[in-house]
Backbone as CSV, one residue per row, in Angstrom:
resi,resn,N_x,N_y,N_z,CA_x,CA_y,CA_z,C_x,C_y,C_z
1,MET,130.489,117.707,79.253,129.797,118.282,80.413,128.914,117.218,81.067
2,SER,129.025,117.072,82.370,128.209,116.097,83.069,126.771,116.600,83.191
3,ARG,125.838,115.666,83.069,124.423,116.011,83.164,123.989,116.044,84.625
4,PRO,123.045,116.905,84.950,122.507,116.891,86.310,121.734,115.599,86.559
5,ARG,121.554,115.261,87.795,120.840,114.029,88.127,119.354,114.166,87.809
6,SER,118.796,113.143,87.187,117.372,113.080,86.887,116.783,111.826,87.512
7,VAL,115.458,111.744,87.569,114.771,110.545,88.044,113.815,110.100,86.945
8,ILE,114.189,109.026,86.266,113.408,108.492,85.161,112.675,107.218,85.580
9,ASP,113.290,106.446,86.442,112.754,105.179,86.929,112.868,105.198,88.446
10,ILE,111.956,104.533,89.132,112.015,104.518,90.595,113.323,103.886,91.075
11,LEU,113.918,103.004,90.262,115.166,102.364,90.652,116.361,103.311,90.571
12,ASP,116.147,104.520,90.049,117.185,105.549,90.098,117.424,106.027,91.530
13,LEU,116.481,105.715,92.420,116.583,106.112,93.824,116.855,104.880,94.678
14,SER,117.872,104.956,95.518,118.172,103.849,96.430,117.125,103.788,97.535
15,THR,117.083,102.676,98.249,116.135,102.583,99.364,116.476,103.607,100.444
16,ASP,117.753,103.898,100.644,118.124,104.933,101.612,117.581,106.287,101.175
17,GLU,117.633,106.556,99.870,117.097,107.828,99.374,115.576,107.867,99.475
18,LEU,114.934,106.745,99.205,113.479,106.691,99.370,113.101,106.975,100.819
19,ASP,113.813,106.355,101.736,113.531,106.571,103.150,113.766,108.035,103.533
20,ALA,114.829,108.631,102.982,115.123,110.034,103.280,114.041,110.947,102.718
21,LEU,113.562,110.659,101.513,112.491,111.462,100.926,111.219,111.372,101.767
22,MET,110.923,110.184,102.283,109.729,110.040,103.125,109.882,110.813,104.434
23,ARG,111.080,110.822,104.981,111.299,111.604,106.216,111.094,113.093,105.950
24,VAL,111.600,113.574,104.828,111.413,114.986,104.494,109.929,115.277,104.267
25,ALA,109.246,114.393,103.549,107.816,114.598,103.296,107.024,114.665,104.596
26,GLU,107.350,113.791,105.533,106.641,113.831,106.812,106.953,115.116,107.579
27,ASP,108.169,115.619,107.433,108.509,116.888,108.077,107.760,118.042,107.423
28,ILE,107.593,117.985,106.100,106.814,119.011,105.406,105.365,118.999,105.893
29,ILE,104.811,117.812,106.047,103.430,117.698,106.540,103.312,118.322,107.932
30,ALA,104.302,118.065,108.775,104.255,118.558,110.157,104.588,120.042,110.260
31,TYR,105.518,120.530,109.429,106.010,121.908,109.556,106.061,122.601,108.190
32,PRO,104.913,122.820,107.538,104.920,123.375,106.180,105.582,124.741,106.078
33,ASP,105.462,125.569,107.102,106.025,126.923,107.036,107.545,126.903,106.896
34,LYS,108.144,125.868,107.420,109.596,125.721,107.378,110.125,125.624,105.943
35,TYR,109.243,125.202,105.007,109.657,124.942,103.628,109.114,125.979,102.641
36,ALA,108.482,127.027,103.146,107.722,127.940,102.288,108.575,128.754,101.318
37,GLU,109.876,128.904,101.599,110.730,129.709,100.716,111.958,128.947,100.227
38,VAL,111.940,127.624,100.356,113.120,126.825,100.003,113.487,126.973,98.520
39,CYS,112.485,127.092,97.653,112.739,127.193,96.209,112.527,128.615,95.683
40,HIS,112.683,129.588,96.547,112.534,130.983,96.109,113.473,131.267,94.927
41,GLY,112.908,131.825,93.848,113.712,132.151,92.673,113.925,131.007,91.701
42,LYS,113.419,129.817,92.027,113.572,128.659,91.149,112.302,128.447,90.321
43,LYS,112.471,127.870,89.119,111.335,127.634,88.226,111.257,126.154,87.840
44,LEU,110.045,125.619,87.918,109.734,124.269,87.455,108.992,124.379,86.126
45,ALA,109.417,123.627,85.117,108.675,123.524,83.861,107.925,122.203,83.841
46,THR,106.618,122.264,83.656,105.821,121.041,83.526,105.471,120.876,82.052
47,LEU,106.002,119.800,81.454,105.780,119.494,80.042,104.913,118.252,79.958
48,PHE,103.639,118.440,79.641,102.696,117.334,79.649,102.114,117.146,78.251
49,PHE,102.591,116.068,77.589,102.136,115.724,76.251,100.946,114.775,76.306
50,GLU,100.510,114.436,77.510,99.339,113.596,77.757,98.500,114.284,78.826
51,PRO,97.175,114.039,78.843,96.335,114.652,79.872,96.739,114.207,81.277
52,SER,96.562,115.113,82.230,96.856,114.806,83.631,96.131,115.805,84.516
53,THR,95.660,115.350,85.645,95.122,116.255,86.661,96.012,116.221,87.883
54,ARG,96.056,115.045,88.558,96.782,114.937,89.816,98.277,115.190,89.663
55,THR,98.904,114.533,88.688,100.359,114.632,88.601,100.789,116.060,88.271
56,ARG,100.194,116.638,87.238,100.600,117.997,86.859,100.310,118.986,87.979
57,MET,99.085,118.946,88.516,98.719,119.930,89.533,99.497,119.733,90.822
58,SER,99.823,118.481,91.150,100.579,118.273,92.391,102.022,118.724,92.235
59,PHE,102.615,118.540,91.054,103.950,119.100,90.801,103.912,120.628,90.931
60,GLU,102.904,121.236,90.331,102.822,122.689,90.356,102.552,123.195,91.769
61,ALA,101.628,122.533,92.475,101.365,122.915,93.868,102.612,122.733,94.719
62,ALA,103.357,121.651,94.472,104.588,121.402,95.227,105.570,122.553,95.061
63,MET,105.774,123.000,93.822,106.734,124.078,93.589,106.249,125.388,94.190
64,TYR,104.977,125.687,94.047,104.444,126.913,94.639,104.578,126.906,96.165
65,GLU,104.320,125.751,96.774,104.388,125.675,98.240,105.826,125.701,98.750
66,LEU,106.776,125.475,97.844,108.181,125.634,98.196,108.684,127.045,97.885
67,GLY,107.778,127.916,97.445,108.154,129.301,97.172,108.698,129.546,95.790
68,GLY,108.607,128.535,94.892,109.116,128.683,93.539,108.038,129.090,92.560
69,HIS,108.378,129.024,91.274,107.474,129.407,90.202,107.337,128.257,89.217
70,VAL,106.283,128.319,88.398,105.981,127.253,87.453,105.736,127.848,86.077
71,ILE,106.324,127.225,85.049,105.953,127.498,83.667,105.459,126.182,83.076
72,SER,104.383,126.237,82.283,103.692,125.001,81.916,103.463,124.871,80.425
73,MET,103.500,123.642,79.967,103.021,123.260,78.657,102.091,122.070,78.903
74,THR,100.800,122.269,78.718,99.830,121.249,79.096,99.180,120.568,77.901
75,ASP,99.635,120.897,76.692,99.034,120.310,75.499,100.078,120.285,74.396
76,GLY,100.498,119.083,74.008,101.511,118.970,72.977,101.115,119.637,71.674
77,ALA,99.805,119.710,71.404,99.340,120.304,70.156,99.615,121.798,70.094
78,SER,99.771,122.426,71.261,100.016,123.866,71.280,101.495,124.191,71.435
79,SER,102.350,123.172,71.392,103.784,123.374,71.524,104.469,123.146,70.176
80,SER,105.769,123.372,70.135,106.513,123.160,68.891,106.623,121.686,68.524
81,ALA,106.217,120.793,69.444,106.171,119.371,69.087,105.218,119.146,67.923
82,SER,104.162,119.969,67.845,103.200,119.846,66.752,103.826,120.233,65.415
83,LYS,104.948,120.940,65.462,105.674,121.314,64.237,106.786,120.324,63.908
84,GLY,106.920,119.309,64.759,107.928,118.294,64.517,109.173,118.412,65.368
85,GLU,109.171,119.316,66.354,110.348,119.436,67.212,110.539,118.162,68.018
86,SER,111.770,117.707,68.129,112.064,116.479,68.853,112.019,116.709,70.356
87,VAL,111.852,115.592,71.089,111.901,115.661,72.551,113.250,116.189,73.006
88,SER,114.303,115.767,72.339,115.651,116.208,72.691,115.785,117.723,72.568
89,ASP,115.330,118.273,71.460,115.431,119.721,71.271,114.545,120.471,72.260
90,THR,113.345,119.939,72.510,112.458,120.577,73.490,113.143,120.658,74.850
91,ALA,113.795,119.566,75.259,114.468,119.539,76.561,115.596,120.558,76.621
92,LYS,116.357,120.670,75.536,117.442,121.652,75.513,116.912,123.075,75.625
93,ILE,115.824,123.364,74.907,115.251,124.709,74.928,114.682,125.035,76.304
94,VAL,113.891,124.108,76.865,113.240,124.386,78.152,114.280,124.516,79.257
95,SER,115.421,123.848,79.119,116.506,123.998,80.093,116.994,125.443,80.192
96,CYS,116.795,126.216,79.125,117.207,127.627,79.146,116.289,128.475,80.020
97,TYR,115.086,127.948,80.296,114.073,128.763,80.977,113.749,128.298,82.384
98,ALA,114.105,127.065,82.722,113.676,126.482,83.997,114.845,125.818,84.703
99,ASP,114.689,125.593,86.002,115.716,124.936,86.818,115.495,123.436,86.938
100,ILE,114.280,122.977,86.639,113.938,121.561,86.739,112.726,121.318,85.855
101,ILE,112.652,120.125,85.276,111.578,119.781,84.340,110.845,118.539,84.838
102,ALA,109.509,118.581,84.818,108.686,117.386,85.006,107.995,117.114,83.680
103,MET,108.155,115.908,83.129,107.629,115.632,81.800,106.809,114.363,81.756
104,ARG,105.625,114.451,81.140,104.821,113.269,80.824,104.719,113.158,79.311
105,HIS,104.871,111.918,78.823,104.852,111.707,77.379,104.255,110.330,77.085
106,PRO,103.508,110.196,75.997,102.892,108.897,75.704,103.867,107.829,75.241
107,LYS,105.088,108.209,74.839,106.045,107.231,74.318,107.018,106.766,75.395
108,GLU,107.137,105.450,75.540,108.107,104.887,76.472,109.514,105.354,76.095
109,GLY,110.254,105.788,77.092,111.625,106.210,76.851,111.790,107.686,76.565
110,ALA,110.688,108.422,76.383,110.794,109.843,76.053,111.460,110.634,77.167
111,ALA,111.143,110.302,78.415,111.740,111.036,79.536,113.248,110.811,79.603
112,LEU,113.684,109.603,79.274,115.125,109.322,79.256,115.817,110.143,78.175
113,VAL,115.211,110.232,77.003,115.762,111.054,75.925,115.883,112.501,76.376
114,ALA,114.834,112.996,77.044,114.863,114.373,77.537,115.991,114.568,78.537
115,ALA,116.148,113.616,79.449,117.187,113.732,80.483,118.588,113.716,79.882
116,GLN,118.758,112.996,78.782,120.071,112.918,78.138,120.429,114.211,77.408
117,SER,119.429,115.055,77.171,119.658,116.300,76.441,119.550,117.542,77.311
118,ALA,118.769,117.473,78.373,118.536,118.640,79.226,119.790,118.996,80.024
119,THR,119.896,120.251,80.387,120.992,120.694,81.250,120.489,120.992,82.661
120,VAL,119.238,120.590,82.936,118.659,120.680,84.279,118.053,119.318,84.609
121,PRO,117.748,119.030,85.878,117.150,117.740,86.215,115.804,117.529,85.527
122,VAL,115.552,116.296,85.107,114.277,115.901,84.513,113.647,114.837,85.401
123,VAL,112.366,115.006,85.682,111.611,114.000,86.438,110.576,113.400,85.494
124,ASN,110.582,112.081,85.402,109.609,111.371,84.579,108.252,111.391,85.279
125,ALA,107.295,112.078,84.662,105.939,112.135,85.217,105.021,111.137,84.522
126,GLY,105.627,110.092,83.935,104.882,109.041,83.253,105.267,108.981,81.795
127,ASP,105.804,107.840,81.351,106.151,107.687,79.933,105.458,106.439,79.384
128,GLY,104.331,106.671,78.713,103.570,105.568,78.132,103.218,104.523,79.166
129,GLY,103.427,103.256,78.808,103.140,102.159,79.735,104.354,101.721,80.516
130,HIS,105.417,102.539,80.508,106.682,102.118,81.110,106.671,102.285,82.627
131,CYS,106.833,103.519,83.117,106.866,103.699,84.564,106.464,105.118,84.953
132,HIS,106.271,105.298,86.242,105.738,106.557,86.781,106.320,106.711,88.195
133,PRO,107.600,107.086,88.285,108.274,107.033,89.585,107.693,107.937,90.663
134,THR,107.178,109.119,90.309,106.676,109.989,91.386,105.323,109.519,91.899
135,GLN,104.551,108.789,91.070,103.350,108.157,91.616,103.768,107.100,92.631
136,THR,104.849,106.395,92.338,105.335,105.391,93.281,105.786,106.035,94.583
137,LEU,106.363,107.230,94.517,106.717,107.934,95.752,105.471,108.197,96.587
138,ALA,104.382,108.605,95.931,103.113,108.807,96.642,102.614,107.495,97.240
139,ASP,102.727,106.418,96.464,102.280,105.110,96.937,103.075,104.664,98.162
140,LEU,104.387,104.844,98.098,105.242,104.402,99.197,104.950,105.171,100.474
141,LEU,104.816,106.492,100.368,104.525,107.270,101.576,103.180,106.861,102.160
142,THR,102.208,106.582,101.286,100.886,106.168,101.768,100.967,104.831,102.489
143,ILE,101.642,103.860,101.893,101.775,102.554,102.544,102.524,102.703,103.866
144,TYR,103.586,103.502,103.860,104.367,103.697,105.078,103.512,104.309,106.186
145,ARG,102.733,105.329,105.843,101.921,106.004,106.857,100.745,105.141,107.328
146,GLU,100.237,104.310,106.434,99.085,103.470,106.798,99.497,102.174,107.492
147,LYS,100.632,101.595,107.083,101.034,100.270,107.580,102.259,100.324,108.474
148,GLY,102.937,101.468,108.550,104.076,101.599,109.443,105.386,101.085,108.883
149,GLY,105.406,100.640,107.635,106.616,100.128,107.015,106.267,99.263,105.827
150,PHE,107.260,98.586,105.273,107.065,97.800,104.056,107.366,96.317,104.224
151,SER,108.095,95.964,105.255,108.541,94.582,105.392,107.375,93.639,105.645
152,ASN,107.454,92.469,105.015,106.529,91.357,105.250,105.067,91.689,104.939
153,LEU,104.865,92.536,103.940,103.505,92.851,103.500,103.113,91.967,102.323
154,THR,101.832,91.613,102.270,101.272,90.964,101.085,100.474,92.015,100.328
155,VAL,100.921,92.292,99.112,100.373,93.384,98.315,99.641,92.811,97.102
156,GLY,98.368,93.131,96.983,97.590,92.730,95.820,97.549,93.843,94.800
157,LEU,97.906,93.521,93.563,97.857,94.478,92.459,96.751,94.008,91.527
158,CYS,95.745,94.850,91.317,94.522,94.382,90.667,94.136,95.250,89.478
159,GLY,93.851,94.598,88.347,93.339,95.316,87.184,94.263,95.205,86.001
160,ASP,94.650,96.363,85.463,95.509,96.402,84.283,96.968,96.378,84.715
161,LEU,97.532,95.190,84.763,98.924,95.033,85.164,99.861,95.032,83.956
162,LYS,99.301,94.947,82.763,100.110,94.930,81.548,100.563,96.330,81.159
163,PHE,99.620,97.255,81.087,99.925,98.617,80.647,100.102,99.584,81.812
164,GLY,99.836,99.127,83.031,99.828,100.021,84.191,101.227,100.409,84.634
165,ARG,101.687,101.592,84.192,103.045,102.023,84.541,103.197,102.231,86.040
166,THR,102.105,102.589,86.733,102.204,102.758,88.181,102.489,101.422,88.859
167,VAL,101.907,100.355,88.334,102.137,99.010,88.867,103.585,98.594,88.655
168,HIS,104.103,98.830,87.456,105.479,98.421,87.147,106.474,99.114,88.077
169,SER,106.254,100.411,88.312,107.149,101.145,89.207,107.030,100.668,90.647
170,LEU,105.802,100.410,91.094,105.603,99.996,92.482,106.214,98.621,92.745
171,VAL,106.091,97.715,91.795,106.712,96.396,91.943,108.221,96.548,92.106
172,GLY,108.830,97.384,91.285,110.266,97.587,91.377,110.696,98.161,92.707
173,ALA,109.927,99.112,93.215,110.283,99.757,94.484,110.111,98.810,95.668
174,LEU,108.951,98.170,95.770,108.673,97.330,96.929,109.511,96.062,96.951
175,SER,109.960,95.607,95.783,110.738,94.368,95.719,112.066,94.479,96.448
176,ARG,112.473,95.692,96.780,113.753,95.864,97.476,113.603,95.789,98.988
177,TYR,112.370,95.618,99.472,112.146,95.518,100.917,111.933,94.062,101.318
178,GLU,112.252,93.766,102.550,112.287,92.382,103.033,110.889,91.787,103.190
179,GLY,110.743,90.558,102.698,109.531,89.788,102.972,108.306,90.188,102.183
180,ILE,108.463,91.005,101.143,107.327,91.423,100.333,106.815,90.237,99.507
181,LYS,105.488,90.124,99.432,104.847,89.123,98.578,103.777,89.827,97.748
182,PHE,103.709,89.482,96.468,102.703,90.074,95.582,101.679,89.031,95.159
183,ILE,100.426,89.460,95.094,99.386,88.676,94.441,98.910,89.502,93.251
184,LEU,99.088,88.967,92.055,98.839,89.681,90.805,97.468,89.270,90.287
185,ILE,96.513,90.195,90.338,95.108,89.893,90.049,94.712,90.595,88.750
186,SER,94.482,89.806,87.710,94.149,90.417,86.425,93.544,89.378,85.493
187,PRO,92.862,89.844,84.429,92.496,88.916,83.359,93.767,88.418,82.666
188,GLU,93.664,87.309,81.994,94.810,86.735,81.271,95.452,87.760,80.344
189,GLU,94.619,88.560,79.669,95.128,89.497,78.667,95.871,90.679,79.275
190,LEU,95.698,90.927,80.572,96.293,92.111,81.199,97.278,91.737,82.308
191,ARG,97.882,90.569,82.186,98.845,90.131,83.203,100.107,90.972,83.192
192,LEU,100.795,90.973,84.329,102.061,91.688,84.441,103.005,91.199,83.346
193,PRO,103.678,92.123,82.640,104.567,91.702,81.550,105.671,90.770,82.031
194,ASP,106.078,89.885,81.150,107.125,88.921,81.488,108.426,89.613,81.891
195,TYR,108.724,90.756,81.255,110.004,91.399,81.583,110.019,91.891,83.018
196,VAL,108.852,92.291,83.561,108.799,92.707,84.963,108.931,91.484,85.871
197,LYS,108.240,90.419,85.511,108.333,89.197,86.328,109.752,88.625,86.297
198,ASN,110.349,88.582,85.099,111.683,87.976,84.981,112.768,88.853,85.592
199,ASP,112.745,90.137,85.252,113.839,91.037,85.640,113.746,91.511,87.082
200,VAL,112.542,91.573,87.620,112.377,92.104,88.977,112.010,90.998,89.966
201,LEU,110.911,90.317,89.727,110.418,89.348,90.709,111.264,88.078,90.751
202,ASP,111.440,87.455,89.604,112.208,86.208,89.590,113.669,86.446,89.964
203,ARG,114.246,87.487,89.395,115.659,87.773,89.678,115.873,88.082,91.152
204,GLY,114.900,88.734,91.770,115.036,89.103,93.171,114.555,88.040,94.141
205,GLY,114.050,86.920,93.610,113.534,85.868,94.466,112.300,86.290,95.249
206,ILE,111.489,87.151,94.650,110.296,87.684,95.319,109.136,86.706,95.141
207,GLN,108.418,86.446,96.224,107.247,85.578,96.145,106.106,86.296,95.429
208,TYR,105.461,85.585,94.498,104.265,86.153,93.876,103.383,85.032,93.358
209,ALA,102.118,85.351,93.233,101.151,84.419,92.667,100.252,85.198,91.723
210,GLU,99.773,84.518,90.682,98.871,85.148,89.719,97.496,84.500,89.815
211,THR,96.459,85.334,89.733,95.095,84.842,89.789,94.196,85.796,89.021
212,SER,93.061,85.305,88.612,92.071,86.177,87.982,90.945,86.532,88.947
213,SER,91.018,86.038,90.185,89.922,86.217,91.141,90.299,87.155,92.287
214,LEU,89.683,88.318,92.332,89.862,89.228,93.468,89.248,88.641,94.732
215,ASP,88.105,87.985,94.596,87.429,87.409,95.769,88.309,86.389,96.469
216,ASP,89.028,85.574,95.698,89.876,84.545,96.297,91.091,85.150,97.004
217,ALA,91.565,86.304,96.508,92.814,86.867,97.017,92.629,87.848,98.163
218,ILE,91.487,88.500,98.237,91.367,89.698,99.068,91.598,89.433,100.555
219,GLY,91.250,88.249,101.036,91.371,87.966,102.463,92.794,87.911,102.977
220,SER,93.762,87.739,102.079,95.158,87.607,102.507,95.956,88.901,102.358
221,LEU,95.321,89.957,101.899,96.060,91.166,101.524,96.205,92.170,102.668
222,ASP,97.401,92.752,102.757,97.626,93.903,103.639,97.401,95.209,102.890
223,VAL,97.667,95.182,101.596,97.473,96.338,100.720,96.806,95.843,99.448
224,LEU,95.764,96.563,99.010,95.132,96.291,97.719,95.307,97.524,96.849
225,TYR,96.021,97.345,95.738,96.299,98.450,94.809,95.436,98.244,93.577
226,MET,94.350,98.993,93.501,93.426,98.897,92.373,93.895,99.796,91.230
227,THR,93.642,99.365,90.007,93.958,100.195,88.843,92.793,100.147,87.866
228,ARG,92.699,101.182,87.042,91.680,101.165,85.998,92.232,100.482,84.751
229,VAL,91.318,99.938,83.961,91.681,99.449,82.634,91.743,100.676,81.735
230,GLN,92.914,100.933,81.148,93.191,102.211,80.498,92.809,102.187,79.018
231,ARG,91.735,102.854,78.716,91.239,102.896,77.348,92.321,103.376,76.371
232,GLU,93.126,104.375,76.812,94.099,104.991,75.915,95.243,104.062,75.536
233,ARG,95.405,102.934,76.248,96.495,102.002,75.929,96.062,100.895,74.960
234,PHE,94.748,100.827,74.671,94.258,99.738,73.835,94.243,100.133,72.366
235,PHE,94.602,99.184,71.506,94.511,99.386,70.070,93.135,98.985,69.548
236,ASN,92.431,98.191,70.332,91.162,97.620,69.886,90.068,97.994,70.877
237,GLU,89.067,98.741,70.423,87.977,99.181,71.299,87.192,98.002,71.846
238,GLU,87.034,96.961,71.059,86.280,95.789,71.514,86.960,95.134,72.712
239,ASP,88.284,95.045,72.671,89.008,94.453,73.798,88.830,95.305,75.049
240,TYR,88.905,96.625,74.894,88.711,97.509,76.048,87.326,97.301,76.652
241,LEU,86.298,97.313,75.830,84.926,97.183,76.335,84.717,95.838,77.020
242,ARG,85.390,94.802,76.518,85.245,93.458,77.108,85.908,93.368,78.477
243,LEU,86.998,94.127,78.686,87.804,93.973,79.895,87.604,95.075,80.932
244,LYS,86.958,96.187,80.558,86.976,97.378,81.404,86.298,97.184,82.763
245,ASP,85.352,96.273,82.846,84.657,96.056,84.125,85.055,94.737,84.780
246,SER,86.287,94.310,84.538,86.733,93.020,85.078,86.684,92.988,86.601
247,TYR,87.002,94.116,87.245,87.036,94.157,88.705,86.387,95.449,89.183
248,ILE,85.418,95.289,90.070,84.766,96.443,90.688,84.731,96.178,92.194
249,LEU,85.450,97.029,92.943,85.528,96.853,94.395,84.308,97.488,95.037
250,THR,83.573,96.699,95.812,82.345,97.150,96.485,82.426,96.826,97.976
251,PRO,81.555,97.436,98.783,81.530,97.070,100.213,81.317,95.585,100.440
252,ASP,80.542,94.925,99.590,80.332,93.481,99.743,81.644,92.714,99.607
253,LYS,82.449,93.092,98.613,83.724,92.401,98.422,84.668,92.627,99.600
254,LEU,84.548,93.774,100.257,85.445,94.108,101.366,85.114,93.340,102.642
255,ARG,83.984,92.671,102.691,83.630,91.916,103.897,84.636,90.814,104.190
256,GLY,85.277,90.308,103.142,86.259,89.245,103.341,87.674,89.744,103.546
257,ALA,87.862,91.064,103.595,89.206,91.639,103.706,89.577,91.895,105.159
258,LYS,90.880,92.046,105.413,91.348,92.395,106.751,90.818,93.771,107.162
259,SER,90.615,93.938,108.458,90.053,95.198,108.953,91.005,96.369,108.781
260,ASP,92.304,96.073,108.624,93.288,97.148,108.468,93.934,97.146,107.080
261,MET,93.327,96.457,106.122,93.865,96.483,104.762,93.805,97.906,104.216
262,ALA,94.845,98.316,103.517,94.890,99.649,102.909,94.522,99.535,101.431
263,ILE,93.555,100.345,100.997,93.123,100.348,99.597,93.720,101.567,98.906
264,LEU,94.541,101.319,97.901,95.165,102.393,97.132,94.675,102.366,95.693
265,HIS,94.770,103.489,95.038,94.440,103.616,93.613,95.169,104.852,93.105
266,PRO,95.895,104.755,91.977,96.630,105.920,91.496,95.728,107.013,90.940
267,LEU,94.478,106.681,90.654,93.494,107.608,90.105,93.943,108.119,88.722
268,PRO,93.008,108.478,87.835,91.579,108.560,88.073,90.924,107.174,88.077
269,ARG,89.858,107.045,88.815,89.076,105.816,88.741,87.940,106.042,87.741
270,VAL,87.452,104.962,87.208,86.259,105.032,86.370,85.120,104.420,87.186
271,ASN,85.076,103.086,87.241,84.070,102.461,88.110,84.644,101.255,88.838
272,GLU,85.990,101.144,88.877,86.591,99.963,89.492,86.571,100.005,91.018
273,ILE,86.289,101.175,91.602,86.008,101.257,93.037,84.681,101.987,93.194
274,SER,83.720,101.316,93.790,82.422,101.948,94.028,82.579,103.151,94.951
275,VAL,81.824,104.217,94.687,81.881,105.391,95.569,81.433,105.035,96.977
276,ALA,80.716,103.933,97.124,80.288,103.494,98.451,81.469,103.060,99.313
277,VAL,82.622,102.802,98.687,83.820,102.412,99.438,84.538,103.632,100.006
278,ASP,84.248,104.812,99.481,85.012,106.006,99.859,84.990,106.301,101.356
279,ASP,83.905,105.975,102.009,83.788,106.262,103.446,84.369,105.165,104.326
280,ASP,84.834,104.084,103.727,85.472,103.016,104.495,86.835,103.527,104.982
281,PRO,87.170,103.350,106.252,88.460,103.841,106.755,89.663,103.217,106.059
282,ARG,89.459,102.105,105.383,90.563,101.461,104.659,90.853,102.141,103.317
283,ALA,89.959,103.010,102.852,90.134,103.699,101.569,91.164,104.811,101.733
284,CYS,92.292,104.663,101.068,93.422,105.591,101.239,93.696,106.448,100.019
285,TYR,92.928,106.294,98.946,93.339,106.863,97.663,93.315,108.388,97.620
286,PHE,92.459,109.022,98.401,92.495,110.491,98.408,93.650,110.993,99.280
287,ARG,93.944,110.289,100.369,95.146,110.609,101.145,96.398,110.364,100.300
288,GLN,96.346,109.329,99.476,97.444,108.992,98.579,97.724,110.139,97.607
289,ALA,96.674,110.750,97.069,96.847,111.880,96.152,97.510,113.057,96.854
290,ALA,97.117,113.312,98.094,97.748,114.395,98.865,99.209,114.071,99.150
291,ASN,99.490,112.817,99.458,100.876,112.418,99.746,101.791,112.644,98.543
292,GLY,101.222,112.558,97.334,102.021,112.786,96.140,102.627,114.174,96.104
293,LYS,101.887,115.158,96.552,102.410,116.528,96.576,103.602,116.634,97.512
294,TYR,103.501,116.035,98.687,104.593,116.143,99.664,105.850,115.428,99.181
295,MET,105.673,114.277,98.540,106.845,113.556,98.038,107.469,114.285,96.846
296,ARG,106.655,114.918,96.033,107.220,115.699,94.925,107.949,116.928,95.454
297,MET,107.468,117.512,96.525,108.192,118.612,97.156,109.570,118.141,97.610
298,ALA,109.599,116.986,98.272,110.874,116.448,98.765,111.818,116.126,97.613
299,LEU,111.280,115.581,96.512,112.117,115.218,95.373,112.671,116.462,94.668
300,ILE,111.850,117.471,94.494,112.324,118.717,93.884,113.480,119.283,94.685
301,MET,113.325,119.315,95.998,114.390,119.811,96.861,115.668,118.995,96.683
302,MET,115.532,117.678,96.657,116.701,116.814,96.532,117.436,117.056,95.217
303,LEU,116.687,117.106,94.117,117.327,117.254,92.806,117.931,118.641,92.600
304,LEU,117.385,119.632,93.279,117.950,120.979,93.192,119.035,121.220,94.245
305,GLY,119.272,120.233,95.100,120.303,120.362,96.117,119.973,121.373,97.192
306,LEU,118.676,121.440,97.532,118.207,122.438,98.500,117.761,121.768,99.777
307,GLY,118.186,122.257,100.901,117.756,121.752,102.196,116.682,122.632,102.789
308,ALA,116.195,122.201,103.944,115.169,122.994,104.622,115.760,124.277,105.165
């Protein structure tokens, strides 16, 4: 039996499909009533083995706004996983109850295992430090709406580039557009993994530079993608405490930036962006969170084979 299509990695979607999803998302923003009953009678299962606010709630809001229903598992400790049930078996069981699954799991590759066993589409809502394709959909729509496209942009990625699954997905997605250049801003210990540089950037002939200085890089950026240093990814508390405040974006630092630079952050933030930046017109991160809902609506429709 053939498996339904799932989205585990952003590269599962072609650039034509990404563009189509953005067009649908923009239509949803403009004409929400048109989509209010598209998923009538359909159920989304959200399986979250890790804490989440934006991703889980935006998936659920997306399904509700499409006229569908949601069944949720928001704590692995309260599920049969705590009894030793495998991800594969969980996916098979939940497929009996839902039409589509969104899953977050702390282990890299868990979403792929689920997709190989489920009989309904599975969307990776984040698997450990690997990737987070629907956050990338939110990022892409935000960049598109703020900058008018993707070609010939200089994108700064700042903070935890080693464990940041949102960064890994965004690099993969943007590398397929013409003229993209990355500036990778991080401490030595949190640099972008070699496999991302070798398999995506070097293989694709993408221009990039590495630096530890945000001040030196900020003036050349069209987009600045800030990330938090993720306590949950560290094995050593001392290393986390030493690195957690490596970069803090403040109004003073923004004085050297372009007047139309777009500031993104996948959220949650801790203190890497000062709240004083929130009122700057270049701050896009709350609009970015809203865009995630619209792109998840478009993706749910696509995977369920539903049109407007």
